[in-house]
N, CA, C and O atoms as a GROMACS GRO file, in nm:
protein
  312
    1MET      N    1  -1.836  13.358  15.285
    1MET     CA    2  -1.957  13.432  15.311
    1MET      C    3  -2.018  13.475  15.179
    1MET      O    4  -1.948  13.517  15.087
    2TYR      N    5  -2.148  13.465  15.169
    2TYR     CA    6  -2.218  13.504  15.048
    2TYR      C    7  -2.296  13.631  15.073
    2TYR      O    8  -2.357  13.648  15.178
    3GLY      N    9  -2.293  13.722  14.976
    3GLY     CA   10  -2.363  13.849  14.990
    3GLY      C   11  -2.468  13.864  14.883
    3GLY      O   12  -2.490  13.774  14.802
    4SER      N   13  -2.532  13.978  14.884
    4SER     CA   14  -2.633  14.008  14.784
    4SER      C   15  -2.630  14.157  14.752
    4SER      O   16  -2.574  14.237  14.827
    5ILE      N   17  -2.690  14.192  14.641
    5ILE     CA   18  -2.705  14.331  14.603
    5ILE      C   19  -2.853  14.362  14.607
    5ILE      O   20  -2.932  14.300  14.536
    6SER      N   21  -2.891  14.457  14.690
    6SER     CA   22  -3.033  14.491  14.709
    6SER      C   23  -3.095  14.542  14.580
    6SER      O   24  -3.026  14.587  14.488
    7ASN      N   25  -3.226  14.535  14.576
    7ASN     CA   26  -3.302  14.580  14.458
    7ASN      C   27  -3.263  14.720  14.415
    7ASN      O   28  -3.254  14.813  14.496
    8ASN      N   29  -3.240  14.734  14.285
    8ASN     CA   30  -3.210  14.862  14.222
    8ASN      C   31  -3.092  14.935  14.284
    8ASN      O   32  -3.085  15.058  14.279
    9ARG      N   33  -3.001  14.863  14.343
    9ARG     CA   34  -2.879  14.922  14.399
    9ARG      C   35  -2.761  14.884  14.313
    9ARG      O   36  -2.757  14.776  14.253
   10GLU      N   37  -2.665  14.973  14.307
   10GLU     CA   38  -2.542  14.945  14.234
   10GLU      C   39  -2.433  14.907  14.332
   10GLU      O   40  -2.434  14.951  14.448
   11ALA      N   41  -2.338  14.825  14.286
   11ALA     CA   42  -2.226  14.785  14.370
   11ALA      C   43  -2.101  14.774  14.284
   11ALA      O   44  -2.108  14.738  14.167
   12LEU      N   45  -1.988  14.807  14.344
   12LEU     CA   46  -1.860  14.791  14.278
   12LEU      C   47  -1.807  14.652  14.314
   12LEU      O   48  -1.789  14.621  14.432
   13VAL      N   49  -1.784  14.570  14.214
   13VAL     CA   50  -1.742  14.431  14.235
   13VAL      C   51  -1.621  14.400  14.147
   13VAL      O   52  -1.589  14.474  14.054
   14THR      N   53  -1.555  14.289  14.178
   14THR     CA   54  -1.456  14.232  14.086
   14THR      C   55  -1.508  14.096  14.041
   14THR      O   56  -1.579  14.027  14.115
   15ILE      N   57  -1.473  14.059  13.920
   15ILE     CA   58  -1.520  13.933  13.862
   15ILE      C   59  -1.430  13.818  13.910
   15ILE      O   60  -1.308  13.827  13.901
   16VAL      N   61  -1.492  13.713  13.959
   16VAL     CA   62  -1.420  13.593  14.000
   16VAL      C   63  -1.424  13.491  13.887
   16VAL      O   64  -1.321  13.433  13.851
   17ALA      N   65  -1.543  13.469  13.830
   17ALA     CA   66  -1.560  13.372  13.722
   17ALA      C   67  -1.684  13.408  13.641
   17ALA      O   68  -1.779  13.466  13.694
   18VAL      N   69  -1.682  13.373  13.512
   18VAL     CA   70  -1.796  13.398  13.424
   18VAL      C   71  -1.834  13.267  13.357
   18VAL      O   72  -1.749  13.199  13.299
   19GLY      N   73  -1.961  13.232  13.365
   19GLY     CA   74  -2.009  13.110  13.303
   19GLY      C   75  -2.037  13.129  13.155
   19GLY      O   76  -2.039  13.241  13.104
   20ALA      N   77  -2.059  13.020  13.088
   20ALA     CA   78  -2.091  13.022  12.946
   20ALA      C   79  -2.234  13.070  12.924
   20ALA      O   80  -2.320  13.053  13.011
   21TYR      N   81  -2.258  13.128  12.810
   21TYR     CA   82  -2.393  13.168  12.769
   21TYR      C   83  -2.474  13.041  12.744
   21TYR      O   84  -2.423  12.944  12.687
   22ALA      N   85  -2.599  13.040  12.786
   22ALA     CA   86  -2.684  12.922  12.768
   22ALA      C   87  -2.823  12.963  12.720
   22ALA      O   88  -2.876  13.066  12.763
   23GLU      N   89  -2.880  12.882  12.633
   23GLU     CA   90  -3.019  12.896  12.592
   23GLU      C   91  -3.089  12.764  12.620
   23GLU      O   92  -3.044  12.659  12.576
   24ARG      N   93  -3.198  12.772  12.694
   24ARG     CA   94  -3.274  12.651  12.726
   24ARG      C   95  -3.415  12.667  12.669
   24ARG      O   96  -3.485  12.764  12.696
   25GLN      N   97  -3.453  12.571  12.591
   25GLN     CA   98  -3.583  12.575  12.525
   25GLN      C   99  -3.693  12.532  12.623
   25GLN      O  100  -3.675  12.439  12.701
   26TYR      N  101  -3.806  12.602  12.617
   26TYR     CA  102  -3.922  12.560  12.696
   26TYR      C  103  -4.048  12.590  12.616
   26TYR      O  104  -4.047  12.666  12.520
   27GLN      N  105  -4.157  12.527  12.658
   27GLN     CA  106  -4.284  12.545  12.589
   27GLN      C  107  -4.375  12.633  12.674
   27GLN      O  108  -4.401  12.604  12.791
   28LYS      N  109  -4.424  12.740  12.614
   28LYS     CA  110  -4.515  12.831  12.683
   28LYS      C  111  -4.652  12.767  12.697
   28LYS      O  112  -4.680  12.666  12.632
   29GLN      N  113  -4.737  12.824  12.779
   29GLN     CA  114  -4.870  12.769  12.802
   29GLN      C  115  -4.954  12.765  12.676
   29GLN      O  116  -5.042  12.680  12.661
   30ASP      N  117  -4.927  12.857  12.583
   30ASP     CA  118  -5.003  12.857  12.458
   30ASP      C  119  -4.949  12.757  12.356
   30ASP      O  120  -5.000  12.747  12.244
   31GLY      N  121  -4.846  12.682  12.395
   31GLY     CA  122  -4.791  12.578  12.308
   31GLY      C  123  -4.673  12.624  12.223
   31GLY      O  124  -4.607  12.542  12.161
   32SER      N  125  -4.646  12.753  12.220
   32SER     CA  126  -4.534  12.802  12.141
   32SER      C  127  -4.402  12.776  12.214
   32SER      O  128  -4.398  12.760  12.336
   33THR      N  129  -4.294  12.773  12.137
   33THR     CA  130  -4.161  12.747  12.191
   33THR      C  131  -4.090  12.878  12.218
   33THR      O  132  -4.097  12.972  12.138
   34GLU      N  133  -4.022  12.884  12.330
   34GLU     CA  134  -3.947  13.003  12.370
   34GLU      C  135  -3.812  12.956  12.425
   34GLU      O  136  -3.795  12.839  12.457
   35TYR      N  137  -3.717  13.049  12.436
   35TYR     CA  138  -3.585  13.017  12.489
   35TYR      C  139  -3.556  13.105  12.610
   35TYR      O  140  -3.576  13.226  12.606
   36PHE      N  141  -3.508  13.042  12.718
   36PHE     CA  142  -3.460  13.114  12.835
   36PHE      C  143  -3.311  13.132  12.816
   36PHE      O  144  -3.237  13.034  12.804
   37LYS      N  145  -3.265  13.258  12.812
   37LYS     CA  146  -3.125  13.290  12.786
   37LYS      C  147  -3.061  13.338  12.916
   37LYS      O  148  -3.120  13.418  12.989
   38SER      N  149  -2.940  13.288  12.946
   38SER     CA  150  -2.875  13.330  13.069
   38SER      C  151  -2.723  13.316  13.060
   38SER      O  152  -2.669  13.243  12.977
   39ARG      N  153  -2.656  13.389  13.150
   39ARG     CA  154  -2.512  13.379  13.166
   39ARG      C  155  -2.481  13.414  13.310
   39ARG      O  156  -2.512  13.525  13.355
   40GLY      N  157  -2.421  13.322  13.383
   40GLY     CA  158  -2.391  13.342  13.524
   40GLY      C  159  -2.256  13.407  13.547
   40GLY      O  160  -2.163  13.391  13.468
   41VAL      N  161  -2.247  13.482  13.656
   41VAL     CA  162  -2.124  13.552  13.692
   41VAL      C  163  -2.103  13.540  13.843
   41VAL      O  164  -2.195  13.566  13.920
   42THR      N  165  -1.983  13.501  13.883
   42THR     CA  166  -1.946  13.501  14.024
   42THR      C  167  -1.860  13.624  14.048
   42THR      O  168  -1.761  13.646  13.979
   43MET      N  169  -1.900  13.704  14.148
   43MET     CA  170  -1.833  13.832  14.175
   43MET      C  171  -1.792  13.838  14.322
   43MET      O  172  -1.841  13.763  14.406
   44LYS      N  173  -1.700  13.930  14.350
   44LYS     CA  174  -1.656  13.952  14.487
   44LYS      C  175  -1.673  14.099  14.521
   44LYS      O  176  -1.635  14.187  14.444
   45ARG      N  177  -1.730  14.125  14.639
   45ARG     CA  178  -1.745  14.261  14.691
   45ARG      C  179  -1.696  14.258  14.835
   45ARG      O  180  -1.763  14.204  14.923
   46GLY      N  181  -1.579  14.317  14.858
   46GLY     CA  182  -1.519  14.306  14.991
   46GLY      C  183  -1.488  14.159  15.017
   46GLY      O  184  -1.423  14.094  14.936
   47GLY      N  185  -1.536  14.108  15.129
   47GLY     CA  186  -1.517  13.967  15.162
   47GLY      C  187  -1.631  13.878  15.115
   47GLY      O  188  -1.628  13.757  15.137
   48ASP      N  189  -1.733  13.937  15.051
   48ASP     CA  190  -1.850  13.860  15.008
   48ASP      C  191  -1.834  13.808  14.866
   48ASP      O  192  -1.783  13.878  14.778
   49ILE      N  193  -1.878  13.685  14.844
   49ILE     CA  194  -1.886  13.626  14.711
   49ILE      C  195  -2.032  13.630  14.669
   49ILE      O  196  -2.121  13.588  14.744
   50ILE      N  197  -2.058  13.681  14.548
   50ILE     CA  198  -2.195  13.700  14.500
   50ILE      C  199  -2.210  13.628  14.366
   50ILE      O  200  -2.124  13.641  14.279
   51TYR      N  201  -2.318  13.552  14.351
   51TYR     CA  202  -2.350  13.490  14.222
   51TYR      C  203  -2.466  13.567  14.161
   51TYR      O  204  -2.566  13.592  14.228
   52GLY      N  205  -2.454  13.602  14.035
   52GLY     CA  206  -2.562  13.671  13.966
   52GLY      C  207  -2.578  13.613  13.826
   52GLY      O  208  -2.489  13.547  13.774
   53GLU      N  209  -2.692  13.638  13.768
   53GLU     CA  210  -2.718  13.594  13.631
   53GLU      C  211  -2.771  13.708  13.548
   53GLU      O  212  -2.856  13.785  13.590
   54MET      N  213  -2.717  13.716  13.427
   54MET     CA  214  -2.776  13.802  13.326
   54MET      C  215  -2.879  13.713  13.256
   54MET      O  216  -2.851  13.596  13.228
   55THR      N  217  -2.997  13.766  13.229
   55THR     CA  218  -3.099  13.688  13.162
   55THR      C  219  -3.156  13.764  13.043
   55THR      O  220  -3.134  13.885  13.031
   56GLY      N  221  -3.227  13.694  12.958
   56GLY     CA  222  -3.296  13.757  12.846
   56GLY      C  223  -3.202  13.826  12.749
   56GLY      O  224  -3.095  13.774  12.716
   57GLU      N  225  -3.243  13.944  12.705
   57GLU     CA  226  -3.166  14.019  12.606
   57GLU      C  227  -3.030  14.064  12.658
   57GLU      O  228  -2.934  14.071  12.582
   58LEU      N  229  -3.021  14.094  12.788
   58LEU     CA  230  -2.892  14.132  12.845
   58LEU      C  231  -2.792  14.018  12.830
   58LEU      O  232  -2.677  14.040  12.793
   59ALA      N  233  -2.835  13.896  12.860
   59ALA     CA  234  -2.746  13.780  12.843
   59ALA      C  235  -2.710  13.760  12.697
   59ALA      O  236  -2.595  13.733  12.664
   60SER      N  237  -2.808  13.774  12.610
   60SER     CA  238  -2.785  13.757  12.467
   60SER      C  239  -2.686  13.860  12.413
   60SER      O  240  -2.596  13.826  12.336
   61LYS      N  241  -2.701  13.986  12.455
   61LYS     CA  242  -2.610  14.092  12.411
   61LYS      C  243  -2.468  14.072  12.462
   61LYS      O  244  -2.372  14.115  12.398
   62ASN      N  245  -2.454  14.006  12.578
   62ASN     CA  246  -2.323  13.985  12.639
   62ASN      C  247  -2.273  13.842  12.625
   62ASN      O  248  -2.186  13.798  12.701
   63ARG      N  249  -2.326  13.768  12.528
   63ARG     CA  250  -2.288  13.628  12.512
   63ARG      C  251  -2.141  13.611  12.481
   63ARG      O  252  -2.081  13.511  12.522
   64ASP      N  253  -2.079  13.705  12.410
   64ASP     CA  254  -1.938  13.694  12.372
   64ASP      C  255  -1.849  13.794  12.446
   64ASP      O  256  -1.729  13.802  12.418
   65THR      N  257  -1.905  13.869  12.540
   65THR     CA  258  -1.827  13.967  12.614
   65THR      C  259  -1.722  13.896  12.699
   65THR      O  260  -1.753  13.801  12.770
   66GLN      N  261  -1.600  13.944  12.692
   66GLN     CA  262  -1.491  13.889  12.772
   66GLN      C  263  -1.473  13.977  12.896
   66GLN      O  264  -1.411  14.083  12.888
   67PHE      N  265  -1.526  13.934  13.009
   67PHE     CA  266  -1.509  14.007  13.134
   67PHE      C  267  -1.374  13.973  13.193
   67PHE      O  268  -1.335  13.856  13.197
   68GLN      N  269  -1.301  14.073  13.240
   68GLN     CA  270  -1.166  14.054  13.292
   68GLN      C  271  -1.170  14.030  13.443
   68GLN      O  272  -1.224  14.110  13.519
   69GLN      N  273  -1.111  13.919  13.485
   69GLN     CA  274  -1.105  13.888  13.627
   69GLN      C  275  -1.017  13.988  13.699
   69GLN      O  276  -0.912  14.028  13.648
   70GLY      N  277  -1.059  14.029  13.818
   70GLY     CA  278  -0.982  14.119  13.901
   70GLY      C  279  -1.003  14.266  13.873
   70GLY      O  280  -0.959  14.350  13.952
   71LEU      N  281  -1.068  14.301  13.761
   71LEU     CA  282  -1.094  14.442  13.732
   71LEU      C  283  -1.227  14.483  13.793
   71LEU      O  284  -1.318  14.400  13.806
   72PRO      N  285  -1.241  14.610  13.832
   72PRO     CA  286  -1.367  14.654  13.893
   72PRO      C  287  -1.477  14.672  13.788
   72PRO      O  288  -1.453  14.721  13.678
   73TYR      N  289  -1.598  14.633  13.825
   73TYR     CA  290  -1.718  14.654  13.744
   73TYR      C  291  -1.828  14.706  13.834
   73TYR      O  292  -1.830  14.675  13.953
   74ILE      N  293  -1.917  14.785  13.779
   74ILE     CA  294  -2.035  14.829  13.852
   74ILE      C  295  -2.152  14.743  13.805
   74ILE      O  296  -2.180  14.735  13.685
   75VAL      N  297  -2.220  14.680  13.900
   75VAL     CA  298  -2.335  14.596  13.868
   75VAL      C  299  -2.457  14.651  13.941
   75VAL      O  300  -2.445  14.721  14.041
   76LYS      N  301  -2.574  14.617  13.888
   76LYS     CA  302  -2.699  14.664  13.948
   76LYS      C  303  -2.784  14.543  13.982
   76LYS      O  304  -2.804  14.455  13.898
   77GLY      N  305  -2.836  14.538  14.105
   77GLY     CA  306  -2.922  14.430  14.148
   77GLY      C  307  -3.067  14.459  14.116
   77GLY      O  308  -3.110  14.575  14.116
   78PHE      N  309  -3.143  14.354  14.088
   78PHE     CA  310  -3.286  14.366  14.060
   78PHE      C  311  -3.364  14.272  14.147
   78PHE      O  312  -3.487  14.268  14.139
   0.00000   0.00000   0.00000
């Protein structure tokens, strides 16, 4: 079963898996180059499995963070 975290709500989850940090280059409408930064996380809340992504500066700041599987974390949905 897959769950979700409602907008601006916090949830207590455990980490199942953490993906690698990624930067994908794209071209903006004005022709300049920009990078989309992300890092995916699979979490469990009760019986629900939730996939979430950190994007932008949050992903960049947490690019080397070692999240521990099975430990509780508080996450916020947007």
